[in-house]
N, C-alpha and C positions, 0 to 999 in steps of 0.2 A: 399608396404603394411605395412611395419613397421612404416613408417612415418605417414600413415593414422591412424594406431592404437595409435601412440603417441598423435596425435591430439585429438582423441576420448577420450583417458585417461585424458588428460589435461582438456578438456571441462567437462568431467564427474566429476572430482575432483573440478573444479571451481564451477559448479552448486550445488554440494553437500554441500560444505562449505558455499557458499553464502546462500543457503536455510537454513542451520543451524543458520546463523546469523540472517536472516530475521524472522525466527520462534522463536527465543529466546533460541535455544539450546545452542548457545554461547551468553552469556549475555553481554550487554554493559559494557565496562571496562575490560572484561576478557582477560588475556594474551593468545596469540596463539604462540606457539613455533614450528618452522618448523620441527625439529627432532621428536617432540612428535606427530605432525600431520602426518608425514610420516609413523611412526609406527602404528598409529591408522588406517590409510587408506591403509596400506600395499603397499606403493609406495615409490619410491626414492624421495630424497629432491627436485629434479628439478620441477616436476609438482606442488608441494606445494609452492615453491618459486614463480613460475609464477602466481599461483592463488592469492597469497597474494599481489603481485604487481598489479594485475588487480583489486582486491578489494580495494587497497589503492587508485587507480585512481577513484573508485566509491565512495570514502569517507566512506566506511564501516569499514575499519581498518586504524590504524595509526602505524607508525614505532616507536618502542622503541629502542633508540640507544644502541647497543651492547647487546640487550636482545631479540629482535624479534619484534612481533607485538602485538597489542591489538585491540579488537573490539572497534570501535569508540563509546564513550559515546554519548548519545542523549542530546544535549544542548537545551536551551530555543530557541536559534536562529534556530536550526534544526526544532523544532516544528513549529515555526512561518513560516519558509520558506515552509515547507511541507503543512501546512494548507492553506497558500495563494495560492500555486500551485494547491492544491486539489480543491479549490473553482473556479478555472478557467477551469480545465480539466473535472471534473465530469458533470457539466451542459452542456458543449459542447458535450460530448459523448451522453448524454440523448437526447438532441435536435437533434443531427445528426441521432440517432437511430429512432426517431419519424418521420424523413423525409424519411426513406427508404420505398419504395413501397412494396406491397405484404403482404404475411403472415409470413414473417421471424420473426416478433416479437412474434409469438406464442411460440417460444422456451423459452420465459421467464416464461411461465406458471408453469414450474417445480419449480420456486422459490417462489410460493405462499404458504401461510399457512404452513410455515416450522416450526415455533417455537411452542413448547409445553413444558409441565412441565418436560419432559425427555431430553430436549435439553441442552447439556453441553456447556461449554465455547469454547473448541477447535472446536467442531462441528459447532457451530454458527459462529465463526471467519472464518472458511473455507468456509462456506455457504455464508457469507457476501462478502468475496473476490471474490468468483466465480460469484456472482450476478453482481458485478460491472465490472468484466471482461467480462461477457456476454453482458452487455449493451454496453461496449466499442467495443466489437467485432461486434455488430450490426450496429455500426456507419457507416461502409463502408469505413472508412478512416484508412488505415493501419498504417500511421505514428501516428495519434492521438491515435489509439488503443495501439500501442507499448508503447507510453508514459504512457497511463493510466494503462497498465499492470504493469509496473515498479512502478508506484505510488501506486497501490493497494498493492503491496508487501511491500513497504516502510511504508505505513500507517498501515498495519497489524502488522509490527514489533513494531511500536509505541503503538498500541492498546494492544498488548500482554505484553509489558513492563509496561503499566499503569494499566492494568486490573488485580486486585488482588481479587476481590469478584465479581462473575458473578451475574448480576442482570437480572432475567427473565423478569421483567416488562419492563425494558429498551430494552431488546432484542425483546419483543413483539411489542413495539412501533416502533422500527426500521423496523421490518418486515411489520408492517402496512404501514409505509412510502414507503417501497419497493413496496408494492401492488399498492399504488397510482401512483408511477413512472411508473410501468408496465402498468397501465390503460392509462396513458397519451401517452406512447409510442405506445401502441396497437391502440389507437384512432388517431394516427398520428397527435398529437398536440404538436409540438416542443416547443412552448412557455410555456405550462404547464409543460412539461417534464423537461425543463431547470429550471424553477422556483422551482418545487418540489425537484429536485436533489440538487439545491443550498441550499434550506431550510434544506434538509436532511443532507447535509454536515456540515452546521452550527451547527445543533444539535449534530452530531457526534463529532465535534471539542470541543464543550462545555463539553461533557461527558468525553472525554479523558483529557482535560485540568484540569477538576475538580478532576479526579482520580489521576493525577500527583501531583496536589497541596496537596491532602489529604495524598498521600503516602510519599511525601518528607517533610511534616511538621515536624519540630523539628530537621532536619538535619542541616548541617553547612552552607547552603545558597549558595553553588556552583551552577553555571548555567548548570551543567551537570547532566544527569539522574543518580540517585543514591543518590544525595545530594541536588537537587534543592528544594527550599522552595516556589517558586512562578513561575507560568507559565501564562504570559499575552499574549494573542494572538490578534494581531491587525487584525480585519476582514476587508479586502479591500472592496471598493464599488464593486457591482456586475458588471462584465465586459461583457456587451451584445455584443460588437463587436466580441469577440472571438467565442461566441456561433453562431453568425450570419455567420461568415466566415466559420466555420466548417460545416454549414448546406447549404451553397450555392450550387445550382446545378452545375454540371460541365459545364464549358464554360461561366460562368457568371462573372468571375473575370477578370478584365482588367489589 
């Protein structure tokens, strides 16, 4: 029983610290010292050490020799890689969700007409992540959904870092695009769902890149978040094969 409790404790600490990094509670570049974290979470150093090692493997923290760890800064390359991956996964999820038979897509109704003048930044970001997770969950492809869930969390971190002034008009535009994606999924139109999701991702990338450029203008030109002066994102050509493979009925792949 003690062994099981230790595993539960380690997993709990890992998910808590990982969540703190992805939501910006621990900022990019912030130092994380094991002893301080152990006191903060009222645990021994062992689960903290294990957590930091796992997070290092996920490229969320880096080792500081003889000092501890720090939250990995977001580099221009990180942004480019994340955007490119996003453009592959999001349309694939939407197309696969549109291929699912029955009324399952009705669960997306709760994401309509969400944004109003009282909608704040944190609430919208949470809503946005939950929407994309719901679409991925509808895909019926557990592996694709798992990748999309992690991607949604990573993208939310990037958005939180770059978003310093909440723009209600932009949020309303994104909500309108969500509605169009929902329409296509509920109409079981995978081609439109994929296209609209791709266009939505392109727009989101442009907004985040613009926010990063504006925030970092005037700093020292480093390629890491906190000092970068330029974020150029190479948008890859749309990859239809991945969307098509994700949507193939079972038994059709040789």
